[in-house]
LONUSE-374047 format. One record per residue (C-alpha): residue number from 1; residue in one letter; x, y, z. Coordinates in steps of 0.1 Angstrom, whole numbers, plus 5000, padded with zeros to 4 digits. Example, Ala and Ser with C-alpha at 12.3 -4.5 7.8 and 13.67 -1.06 7.14 Angstrom:
% LONUSE-374047
+-----+-----+------+-------+------+
!   n ! res ! east ! north !   up !
+-----+-----+------+-------+------+
!   1 !   a ! 5123 !  4955 ! 5078 !
!   2 !   s ! 5137 !  4989 ! 5071 !
+-----+-----+------+-------+------+
% end
This chain:
% LONUSE-374047
+-----+-----+------+-------+------+
!   n ! res ! east ! north !   up !
+-----+-----+------+-------+------+
!   1 !   x ! 5000 !  5000 ! 5000 !
!   2 !   x ! 5011 !  5036 ! 4993 !
!   3 !   x ! 5000 !  5063 ! 5017 !
!   4 !   x ! 4995 !  5096 ! 5000 !
!   5 !   x ! 4987 !  5128 ! 5019 !
!   6 !   x ! 4973 !  5157 ! 5000 !
!   7 !   x ! 4975 !  5182 ! 5029 !
!   8 !   x ! 4997 !  5184 ! 5059 !
!   9 !   x ! 4967 !  5184 ! 5082 !
!  10 !   x ! 4961 !  5147 ! 5073 !
!  11 !   x ! 4996 !  5136 ! 5084 !
!  12 !   x ! 4997 !  5120 ! 5118 !
!  13 !   x ! 5014 !  5144 ! 5143 !
!  14 !   x ! 5038 !  5117 ! 5152 !
!  15 !   x ! 5054 !  5118 ! 5118 !
!  16 !   x ! 5082 !  5141 ! 5108 !
!  17 !   x ! 5076 !  5162 ! 5076 !
!  18 !   x ! 5105 !  5173 ! 5054 !
!  19 !   x ! 5098 !  5200 ! 5028 !
!  20 !   x ! 5133 !  5206 ! 5016 !
!  21 !   x ! 5145 !  5174 ! 5000 !
!  22 !   x ! 5179 !  5185 ! 4987 !
!  23 !   x ! 5194 !  5194 ! 5021 !
!  24 !   x ! 5180 !  5162 ! 5036 !
!  25 !   x ! 5195 !  5142 ! 5008 !
!  26 !   x ! 5229 !  5158 ! 5011 !
!  27 !   x ! 5230 !  5153 ! 5049 !
!  28 !   x ! 5216 !  5118 ! 5051 !
!  29 !   x ! 5207 !  5098 ! 5020 !
!  30 !   x ! 5237 !  5106 ! 4998 !
!  31 !   x ! 5261 !  5089 ! 5022 !
!  32 !   x ! 5243 !  5056 ! 5022 !
!  33 !   x ! 5255 !  5028 ! 4999 !
!  34 !   x ! 5231 !  5028 ! 4969 !
!  35 !   x ! 5209 !  4997 ! 4965 !
!  36 !   x ! 5201 !  4980 ! 4932 !
!  37 !   x ! 5167 !  4997 ! 4934 !
!  38 !   x ! 5184 !  5031 ! 4939 !
!  39 !   x ! 5206 !  5027 ! 4909 !
!  40 !   x ! 5176 !  5016 ! 4888 !
!  41 !   x ! 5156 !  5047 ! 4899 !
!  42 !   x ! 5186 !  5070 ! 4892 !
!  43 !   x ! 5190 !  5055 ! 4857 !
!  44 !   x ! 5152 !  5059 ! 4850 !
!  45 !   x ! 5148 !  5095 ! 4863 !
!  46 !   x ! 5182 !  5109 ! 4853 !
!  47 !   x ! 5184 !  5090 ! 4820 !
!  48 !   x ! 5220 !  5081 ! 4824 !
!  49 !   x ! 5247 !  5063 ! 4844 !
!  50 !   x ! 5239 !  5059 ! 4881 !
!  51 !   x ! 5257 !  5083 ! 4904 !
!  52 !   x ! 5247 !  5100 ! 4936 !
!  53 !   x ! 5262 !  5133 ! 4924 !
!  54 !   x ! 5242 !  5160 ! 4908 !
!  55 !   x ! 5208 !  5143 ! 4910 !
!  56 !   x ! 5176 !  5162 ! 4903 !
!  57 !   x ! 5155 !  5171 ! 4933 !
!  58 !   x ! 5128 !  5147 ! 4921 !
!  59 !   x ! 5153 !  5118 ! 4921 !
!  60 !   x ! 5166 !  5129 ! 4955 !
!  61 !   x ! 5130 !  5129 ! 4968 !
!  62 !   x ! 5124 !  5094 ! 4957 !
!  63 !   x ! 5156 !  5081 ! 4973 !
!  64 !   x ! 5148 !  5100 ! 5005 !
!  65 !   x ! 5113 !  5084 ! 5006 !
!  66 !   x ! 5128 !  5049 ! 5001 !
!  67 !   x ! 5155 !  5053 ! 5026 !
!  68 !   x ! 5135 !  5069 ! 5054 !
!  69 !   x ! 5100 !  5054 ! 5054 !
!  70 !   x ! 5090 !  5069 ! 5087 !
!  71 !   x ! 5095 !  5105 ! 5074 !
!  72 !   x ! 5069 !  5122 ! 5052 !
!  73 !   x ! 5086 !  5140 ! 5023 !
!  74 !   x ! 5069 !  5168 ! 5004 !
!  75 !   x ! 5069 !  5162 ! 4967 !
!  76 !   x ! 5061 !  5198 ! 4957 !
!  77 !   x ! 5093 !  5200 ! 4937 !
!  78 !   x ! 5087 !  5167 ! 4918 !
!  79 !   x ! 5074 !  5164 ! 4883 !
!  80 !   x ! 5043 !  5144 ! 4875 !
!  81 !   x ! 5066 !  5117 ! 4860 !
!  82 !   x ! 5083 !  5113 ! 4894 !
!  83 !   x ! 5049 !  5112 ! 4912 !
!  84 !   x ! 5038 !  5085 ! 4888 !
!  85 !   x ! 5070 !  5065 ! 4896 !
!  86 !   x ! 5064 !  5069 ! 4933 !
!  87 !   x ! 5030 !  5053 ! 4928 !
!  88 !   x ! 5047 !  5021 ! 4916 !
!  89 !   x ! 5067 !  5017 ! 4948 !
!  90 !   x ! 5050 !  4996 ! 4976 !
!  91 !   x ! 5052 !  5005 ! 5013 !
!  92 !   x ! 5059 !  5042 ! 5010 !
!  93 !   x ! 5043 !  5074 ! 5022 !
!  94 !   x ! 5046 !  5110 ! 5009 !
!  95 !   x ! 5029 !  5144 ! 5008 !
!  96 !   x ! 5016 !  5154 ! 4974 !
!  97 !   x ! 4994 !  5185 ! 4972 !
!  98 !   x ! 4990 !  5184 ! 4934 !
!  99 !   x ! 4984 !  5149 ! 4923 !
! 100 !   x ! 4986 !  5143 ! 4885 !
! 101 !   x ! 4954 !  5135 ! 4867 !
! 102 !   x ! 4966 !  5102 ! 4854 !
! 103 !   x ! 4983 !  5075 ! 4874 !
! 104 !   x ! 4984 !  5038 ! 4866 !
! 105 !   x ! 4972 !  5021 ! 4898 !
! 106 !   x ! 4989 !  4987 ! 4904 !
! 107 !   x ! 4993 !  4990 ! 4941 !
! 108 !   x ! 4965 !  5002 ! 4964 !
! 109 !   x ! 4967 !  5039 ! 4972 !
! 110 !   x ! 4955 !  5051 ! 5006 !
! 111 !   x ! 4947 !  5088 ! 5004 !
! 112 !   x ! 4947 !  5109 ! 5036 !
! 113 !   x ! 4943 !  5079 ! 5058 !
! 114 !   x ! 4907 !  5074 ! 5046 !
! 115 !   x ! 4901 !  5066 ! 5010 !
! 116 !   x ! 4917 !  5035 ! 4994 !
! 117 !   x ! 4919 !  5034 ! 4956 !
! 118 !   x ! 4926 !  5001 ! 4939 !
! 119 !   x ! 4922 !  5008 ! 4902 !
! 120 !   x ! 4931 !  5035 ! 4877 !
! 121 !   x ! 4894 !  5043 ! 4872 !
! 122 !   x ! 4889 !  5048 ! 4909 !
! 123 !   x ! 4919 !  5071 ! 4911 !
! 124 !   x ! 4907 !  5091 ! 4881 !
! 125 !   x ! 4872 !  5094 ! 4896 !
! 126 !   x ! 4887 !  5105 ! 4929 !
! 127 !   x ! 4910 !  5130 ! 4912 !
! 128 !   x ! 4881 !  5146 ! 4893 !
! 129 !   x ! 4861 !  5151 ! 4925 !
! 130 !   x ! 4891 !  5166 ! 4944 !
! 131 !   x ! 4905 !  5189 ! 4917 !
! 132 !   x ! 4875 !  5199 ! 4897 !
! 133 !   x ! 4871 !  5236 ! 4892 !
+-----+-----+------+-------+------+
% end
């Protein structure tokens, strides 16, 4: 299951929230030995050889989320492509205030600790209700 929070108010008070992903990455995640999954993610997002140097903030955010599952990272600086990638990774949580309209749902998404979406259609219907103007 993937836990997605669309507003800070839905995040349990016991959870730490990180809004600035690059400094957190530089202080913590960058110094860990990259896993096979890390290298695959770097190759996919950065379109090149895996390296922990000069990564985009989107890639840094994904790696932060994977390495620190008890921390809620804000994805405000991430592109829709990165958000879609996050929605393919099981057992993670993150804050995403602007969900993209299209996500392929292969892992159940729990939104704001209340709504569980198990299909792409359910996600799209939810998105239309949340973000309609």
